[in-house]
LOFITI-963230 format. One record per residue (C-alpha): x, y, z. Coordinates in steps of 0.1 Angstrom, whole numbers, padded with zeros to 4 digits, always signed. Each point is the difference from the previous one (the first is absolute). Example, Ala and Ser with C-alpha at 12.3 -4.5 7.8 and 13.67 -1.06 7.14 Angstrom:
+0123-0045+0078 +0014+0034-0007 
***
This chain:
-1160-0765-0159 -0003+0033-0025 +0015+0019+0025 +0029-0019+0009 +0005-0003-0037 +0001+0039+0003 +0026+0004+0028 +0025-0021-0024 +0000+0017-0028 +0000+0036+0021 +0031-0023+0016 +0012-0014-0035 -0002+0035-0012 +0018+0020+0027 +0032-0023+0001 +0002+0003-0042 -0002+0041+0010 +0027-0005+0025 +0025-0023-0025 -0011+0024-0029 +0017+0030+0028 +0027-0024+0004 +0011-0001-0036 +0001+0039-0007 +0014+0000+0030 +0030-0019-0012 -0003+0011-0037 +0010+0036+0014 +0029-0012+0021 +0013-0017-0025 -0006+0038-0027 +0019+0017+0025 +0030-0021+0003 -0001-0001-0038 +0004+0037+0006 +0027-0001+0024 +0019-0017-0026 -0003+0021-0032 +0018+0025+0022 +0033-0015-0006 +0018+0032+0015 -0001+0034+0024 +0019+0032-0004 +0002+0022+0039 +0016+0033+0000 +0005+0021+0029 -0007+0034+0009 +0031+0023-0023 +0025+0011+0020 +0000+0032+0005 -0038+0003-0005 +0004+0038-0013 +0026+0016-0019 +0010+0039-0011 -0002-0001-0042 +0032-0008-0014 +0003-0028+0023 -0007-0039+0002 -0012-0023+0022 -0002-0046+0000 -0017-0031+0014 +0010-0035-0004 -0024-0030-0013 -0008-0031+0014 -0006-0030-0028 -0017-0026+0012 -0012-0035-0012 -0030-0021+0005 -0016-0029-0014 +0036-0011-0007 +0010+0031-0031 +0030-0006-0017 +0000+0026-0023 +0011+0036-0008 -0015+0027+0010 +0005+0034-0025 -0001+0033+0026 -0015+0035-0016 -0013+0031+0021 -0017+0036-0011 -0005+0028+0020 -0037+0015+0000 -0011+0027+0000 +0016+0012-0035 +0013+0034+0004 +0002+0020-0037 +0034+0007+0011 +0028-0017+0023 -0022-0033+0013 +0023-0016+0024 +0016-0031-0014 +0004-0036+0010 +0022-0030-0003 -0001-0037+0012 +0033-0014+0000 +0002-0028-0014 -0025-0004-0027 -0004-0037+0007 +0005-0023+0025 -0008-0035+0016 -0018-0002+0032 +0005-0002+0021 +0021+0026+0002 +0002+0039+0007 +0002+0034-0024 +0003+0037+0009 -0022+0032-0014 +0014+0030+0000 -0020+0035-0009 +0018+0033-0017 -0010+0031-0001 +0008+0034-0017 +0007+0032+0014 -0032+0014-0012 -0025-0030+0005 -0030+0010+0015 -0018+0000+0035 -0020-0034+0001 +0002-0035+0015 +0003-0023-0025 -0010-0036-0002 +0030-0025-0014 -0011-0034-0009 +0015-0031-0003 -0005-0026-0023 +0008-0033-0005 -0007-0023-0037 +0007-0037+0001 -0020-0017-0028 -0037+0008+0008 +0011+0012+0035 +0000+0036+0009 +0004+0013+0036 +0003+0032+0010 +0011+0019+0033 -0002+0037+0009 +0016+0028+0015 +0002+0037+0004 +0023+0027+0002 -0008+0038+0003 +0018+0032-0016 +0006+0028+0023 -0008+0033-0010 +0036+0020+0001 +0002+0036-0007 +0025+0011-0026 +0035+0000+0005 +0033+0000-0019 +0030-0017+0005 +0036+0006-0014 +0021-0022-0021 +0039+0003-0015 -0008-0003-0037 +0038+0008-0010 +0028-0007+0020 +0029+0026+0003 +0017+0003-0027 +0031-0005+0002 -0001-0022+0028 +0036+0010+0013 +0015+0031+0000 +0032+0021+0012 -0004+0028+0027 -0013+0028-0013 -0024-0015-0026 -0037-0007-0003 -0025-0024-0012 -0033+0001-0018 -0026-0027+0007 -0039-0002-0007 -0026-0002+0029 -0038-0009-0004 -0036+0013+0019 -0023-0024+0000 -0035+0008+0004 -0022-0028+0017 -0041+0001-0001 +0005+0029-0025 +0021+0024+0023 -0001+0042-0009 +0028+0021+0021 +0031+0018-0004 +0025-0025+0013 +0033+0020+0013 +0033-0022-0004 +0028-0010+0029 +0025-0020+0012 -0009-0012+0037 +0031-0020+0003 +0031-0004-0008 +0028-0023+0013 +0028-0006+0009 +0000+0033+0026 +0036+0020-0012 +0009+0034+0000 -0004+0017-0034 -0025-0026-0016 -0014-0002-0032 -0033+0022-0004 -0031-0008-0026 -0024+0022-0019 -0031+0000-0022 -0012+0014-0030 -0024+0006+0001 +0000+0000+0040 -0039+0004-0002 -0019-0024-0019 -0036+0005-0014 -0017-0033+0002 -0036-0003-0017 -0009-0039+0004 +0029-0016-0021 +0041-0001-0003 +0020+0030+0010 +0039-0003-0003 +0026+0024+0014 +0039+0003-0003 +0025-0012+0026 +0030+0018+0009 +0027-0010+0022 +0028+0023+0003 +0030-0007+0019 +0031+0029+0017 +0035-0005-0017 +0033+0019+0006 -0005+0037+0005 +0036+0013-0010 +0007+0037+0010 +0031+0023-0007 +0009+0031+0025 +0027+0024-0006 +0028+0003+0023 +0004+0036+0019 +0033-0008+0013 +0024+0025-0006 -0017+0023-0017 +0015+0031+0007 +0028-0009-0010 -0005+0011-0036 -0010+0030+0012 +0038+0006+0016 +0011+0001-0036 -0022+0022-0018 +0018+0030+0003 +0035-0010-0007 +0001+0002-0032 -0010+0033+0005 +0028+0009+0024 +0023-0018-0024 -0012+0024-0025 +0004+0034+0020 +0034-0014+0008 +0016+0002-0029 -0016+0026-0016 +0010+0023+0035 +0030+0021-0001 +0027-0006+0031 -0017+0024+0028 -0032-0019-0002 +0012-0031-0005 +0003-0004+0036 -0040+0016+0007 -0008-0031-0019 +0017-0026+0013 -0013+0018+0034 -0037-0007-0017 +0007-0035-0009 +0008-0010+0036 -0030+0015+0014 -0024-0017-0028 +0021-0034+0011 -0010+0007+0032 -0040+0008-0005 -0001-0038-0021 +0019-0013+0028 -0028+0009+0028 -0024-0012-0025 +0011-0034-0005 +0002+0001+0043 -0038-0015+0005 +0006-0022-0032 +0030-0013+0016 -0024-0021+0026 -0021-0018-0022 +0007-0032-0017 -0032-0016-0007 -0006-0007-0038 -0036+0003-0006 +0007-0026-0039 -0026-0029+0006 -0005-0029-0029 -0015-0028+0001 -0021+0005+0031 -0021-0034+0005 -0009+0000+0033 -0040-0009+0014 -0006+0012-0033 +0001-0032-0030 -0027-0024+0007 +0012-0029+0011 +0008-0036-0019 -0030-0019+0006 -0032-0014-0012 -0028+0019+0008 -0036-0009+0005 -0031+0027-0008 -0035-0007+0011 -0023+0023-0022 -0032+0012+0011 -0029+0026-0009 -0028+0020+0016 -0029+0015-0013 -0014+0034+0003 -0026-0013+0030 +0033-0019+0020 -0006-0036-0013 +0026-0019+0000 +0015-0029-0028 -0012-0033+0009 +0019-0032+0001 +0006-0007-0036 +0002-0041+0008 +0023-0022-0022 +0012+0030-0017 +0032+0020+0014 +0002+0040+0008 +0031-0003+0009 +0029+0016-0023 +0037-0009+0005 +0030+0017-0014 +0041-0005+0009 +0026+0024+0001 +0034-0003-0005 +0031+0016+0005 +0003+0034-0023 +0026+0001-0027 
***
């Protein structure tokens, strides 16, 4: 009898334990469900495109903000970049800064020309009341060798000149990543191609760049009228014919009757000699006088565009200047 009671007690105890286990499981499920209800929104951030950039470049990605548990409030979005550098740490911006899920947004990361090489973590934080959610991605900034580009600091002035005049402007040589070197400037191209186009020159032609912006004056010169004048050689010999005549007349007046015949004979011989000297000249009728000769020497009327470039002492050429221009434009009009 006692043994039977013992068995019944053990059976009851096992049942109690089973009930307690079920209750604990139920409580755990309820707790998990409650925890799930706490996360009222979520942020998803795909990889940045491109995932790596050169110093001075930028990259971006899209954000997806979803709701959970019937959330209908607003979410404030911010971002941060780590690690922080002493100088030129990349910056980030989320747009728009406040959203109402479900919706999307974008995050843009911008670097500078001196941003150090590193892999940076971009963290986007969403805040709605006491709820805070985050999402992260990485951006790699590559190592780039020092370089330089060329931009126009001041457009040539005046912008329009008559043929034969010139115009001046200023070009900038911009160092990248602490570039140092001696850059020789030139005009790589000029359009349109014409006979006697404008020509460019620089002062100084070679610019020392020591990690800071350097400048040079560009001069665009044009070709104007080339006036020449000559003297005609036609009939020059006729003047020589008349030179002895005054002397001969004086001799005629001063001579006696006996000598007068000899003087007239001499005068006739001199005239004959002068006529013989004129024979070669008679066959030449071309004049050498030239006025306003402009054939193929005047810069034609047009608007000309020059592309400025440069190369340093090691043969390294200027790189593209991005959104800035490295071209100079000049309009040439008719010379007065």
